[in-house]
C-alpha positions in Angstrom: -44.7 18.9 -3.9 -44.2 22.7 -4.2 -46.6 24.9 -2.4 -48.6 27.5 -4.4 -47.1 31.0 -4.6 -48.1 33.4 -1.9 -49.6 36.0 -4.2 -51.9 33.4 -5.8 -53.0 32.2 -2.3 -53.8 35.7 -1.3 -55.8 36.3 -4.4 -57.8 33.2 -3.8 -58.7 34.3 -0.3 -59.7 37.7 -1.5 -62.0 36.2 -4.1 -63.7 33.9 -1.5 -64.2 36.8 0.9 -65.8 38.8 -1.9 -68.1 36.0 -3.0 -69.2 34.8 0.4 -72.1 37.4 0.8 -73.3 36.3 -2.7 -73.2 32.7 -1.8 -75.0 33.3 1.4 -77.8 35.3 -0.3 -78.2 32.6 -2.9 -79.4 30.2 -0.2 -82.4 32.5 0.6 -85.6 31.6 -1.1 -88.3 34.3 -1.6 -91.9 33.2 -1.3 -94.6 35.6 -2.6 -98.3 35.8 -2.0 -98.4 37.5 1.4 -99.6 41.0 2.3 -98.8 43.3 5.3 -101.4 45.7 6.5 -101.9 47.8 9.7 -104.7 46.3 11.8 -104.7 48.9 14.5 -102.8 52.2 15.0 -102.3 53.1 18.6 -100.1 56.2 17.9 -102.9 58.8 18.0 -103.4 58.0 21.6 -101.3 59.9 24.2 -98.2 57.7 25.1 -98.8 58.4 28.8 -102.4 56.9 28.7 -102.4 54.7 25.6 -101.3 51.1 25.3 -97.8 50.5 23.9 -97.7 47.0 22.4 -94.7 44.9 23.4 -96.2 41.4 22.9 -99.5 39.8 21.8 -101.0 36.5 22.7 -104.4 34.9 22.0 -106.7 34.0 24.9 -108.4 30.7 23.8 -111.6 30.9 25.8 -112.3 34.6 25.5 -111.5 34.6 21.8 -109.5 37.9 22.0 -105.9 39.1 22.3 -103.8 39.8 25.3 -101.6 42.9 24.8 -98.6 43.4 27.0 -97.5 47.0 27.6 -94.0 46.5 29.1 -93.3 50.2 29.4 -96.4 50.9 31.4 -96.4 47.5 33.1 -100.0 47.0 32.1 -102.0 44.2 30.5 -104.8 44.9 28.0 -107.3 42.9 26.0 -108.1 43.6 22.4 -111.2 42.2 20.6 -110.8 40.1 17.5 -110.8 40.8 14.6 -108.4 43.7 15.3 -109.7 46.9 13.7 -108.9 50.6 13.8 -111.9 51.2 16.0 -110.9 48.6 18.6 -110.1 50.1 21.9 -107.7 48.2 24.3 -109.3 47.4 27.6 -107.2 47.4 30.7 -107.0 44.0 32.4 -104.4 44.4 35.2 -101.2 46.0 36.1 -100.0 49.4 36.9 -97.6 51.0 39.3 -96.4 48.5 41.9 -98.0 45.5 40.4 -95.4 44.5 37.7 -91.9 45.7 37.0 -91.7 46.3 33.3 -92.4 42.7 32.3 -91.3 41.4 28.9 -92.7 37.9 29.0 -96.2 36.6 29.5 -98.0 33.2 29.0 -101.7 32.3 28.7 -103.1 28.9 29.9 -106.2 27.0 28.7 -108.4 28.8 31.2 -107.3 32.3 30.1 -105.1 32.9 33.2 -102.2 35.1 32.3 -98.7 34.5 33.9 -96.4 37.4 34.0 -92.6 37.2 34.4 -91.9 40.0 36.8 -88.2 40.2 36.4 -87.6 43.3 38.5 -89.1 41.6 41.5 -88.0 38.1 40.7 -91.5 36.8 40.8 -94.2 35.2 38.6 -97.7 36.7 38.8 -101.0 35.1 37.8 -103.8 37.2 36.5 -107.3 35.6 36.4 -109.7 36.5 33.6 -111.4 38.9 36.0 -108.1 40.8 36.5 -107.5 39.4 40.0 -103.7 39.2 40.5 -101.8 36.8 42.7 -98.2 35.7 43.1 -97.5 32.0 42.4 -93.6 32.0 42.6 -91.0 34.1 44.2 -93.3 35.8 46.6 -91.2 35.2 49.8 -87.8 35.4 48.2 -85.6 38.5 47.6 -82.8 38.9 45.1 -81.7 36.6 42.3 -80.6 33.0 42.4 -81.5 29.5 41.2 -83.3 28.0 44.3 -85.9 25.3 43.6 -88.5 23.9 45.9 -91.7 25.5 47.1 -92.6 28.1 44.5 -92.9 31.0 46.8 -89.3 30.5 48.0 -87.9 30.0 44.5 -85.4 32.5 43.0 -84.6 33.3 39.4 -82.1 35.2 37.4 -82.8 38.8 36.3 -83.5 37.5 32.8 -86.2 34.7 32.4 -89.1 34.0 30.1 -92.3 32.0 30.5 -93.9 29.4 28.2 -97.2 27.5 28.8 -97.1 23.8 27.7 -100.6 22.4 27.8 -99.5 18.8 27.1 -97.8 18.6 30.6 -100.0 21.2 32.3 -97.0 23.3 33.3 -95.2 26.5 32.9 -91.6 26.3 31.6 -89.2 29.0 32.6 -86.3 29.8 30.3 -83.9 31.1 33.0 -81.4 32.6 30.7 -79.2 34.1 33.4 -78.7 30.7 35.1 -78.8 28.7 31.8 -81.6 26.6 33.3 -85.0 25.4 32.2 -87.3 25.4 35.2 -90.8 23.9 35.5 -93.8 24.9 37.5 -96.7 22.4 37.5 -100.1 24.1 37.3 -103.5 23.0 38.6 -105.7 20.8 36.5 -108.4 23.4 36.2 -105.8 25.9 34.8 -105.1 23.5 31.9 -108.7 22.8 30.8 -109.0 23.1 27.1 -111.8 25.1 25.5 -112.6 22.1 23.3 -113.7 20.1 26.4 -116.9 22.1 26.4 -118.0 20.2 23.3 -117.5 16.7 24.7 -121.1 16.4 25.7 -122.3 17.4 22.2 -119.9 14.9 20.7 -121.3 12.1 22.8 -124.9 13.0 22.0 -124.0 13.0 18.3 -122.4 9.6 18.5 -125.5 8.2 20.2 -127.8 9.8 17.6 -125.8 8.2 14.8 -125.8 4.8 16.4 -129.5 5.1 17.0 -130.1 6.0 13.3 -128.1 3.1 12.1 -129.9 0.7 14.4 -133.3 2.1 13.2 -132.3 1.6 9.6 -131.4 -2.1 10.3 -134.7 -2.7 12.0 -136.6 -1.0 9.2 -134.8 -3.2 6.6 -135.7 -6.3 8.5 -139.3 -5.3 8.9 -139.8 -4.4 5.2 -138.5 -7.8 4.2 -140.1 -10.1 6.7 -143.2 -8.4 8.0 -145.4 -8.7 4.9 -145.0 -12.5 4.9 -146.0 -12.9 8.5 -148.7 -10.3 8.3 -150.3 -12.2 5.4 -150.3 -15.4 7.3 -151.8 -13.8 10.4 -154.5 -11.9 8.6 -155.9 -14.8 6.5 -159.7 -15.1 7.1 -160.9 -18.1 9.0 -163.4 -18.9 6.3 -160.6 -19.4 3.9 -158.8 -21.7 6.3 -162.0 -23.8 6.6 -162.4 -23.9 2.9 -158.9 -25.1 2.4 -159.4 -27.8 5.0 -162.6 -28.9 3.2 -160.7 -29.1 -0.1 -158.1 -31.3 1.5 -160.7 -34.0 2.2 -162.4 -34.7 -1.1 -163.5 -38.1 0.0 -166.0 -36.7 2.6 -169.5 -36.1 1.6 -170.9 -32.6 1.1 -173.1 -32.9 4.2 -170.2 -33.9 6.4 -168.1 -30.9 5.1 -171.0 -28.5 5.9 -171.3 -29.9 9.4 -167.6 -29.6 10.1 -167.6 -26.1 8.8 -170.5 -25.1 11.1 -168.7 -26.7 14.1 -165.6 -24.6 13.5 -167.7 -21.4 13.2 -169.3 -22.2 16.6 
């Protein structure tokens, strides 16, 4: 079988190369209905003193936002909903604390974990701003050493992710092509929803009590009138019925029996 002429083959390749961008764009689907707006403008503030947002994360318990300023190596908090009048509040950081971090994570107790890549360490910032080192504190340089966290080493490029299901920090150690894990303390992984467990238990008890009361009320409404009527029948009526049940007795005998019962 003869092969196609070379000019025709070259023309086909040229057409495919020309149509490939159009074919790729045809796979994109546009979805309307969304709006972009500026929630807060930090530009009017001096760059040397104002926050320069690099990353944002919600803090579940505080109900606000964590703002990472990588350039200034500072952590800020920002109230929700974000508004033009909202002023970032300094939480921690500054010269000598962090080395231009670019990755942070927040656990269920609002503790913030900072990937300090310049120092090869992981810092922990409590909600009060108190800062400690949980990994890499005794090590120097880069590496991939596991074991006690203070002796661990990381590559110059790593990122943190908090996973509440396993109560741990996962480290995407890009330079070493590794996924590292740091198990956290149970109190660090407490969910904010656990505060409502007591209210939930009380609600369940209240519902069960209401159902039980409804059943008791239903039984009382249907059976109590019958028993109440039998209990509250006057004694004289009982005596009269007893007299009527013995028609063969004389009238005098019935009166004497009735007087004896009354005594």
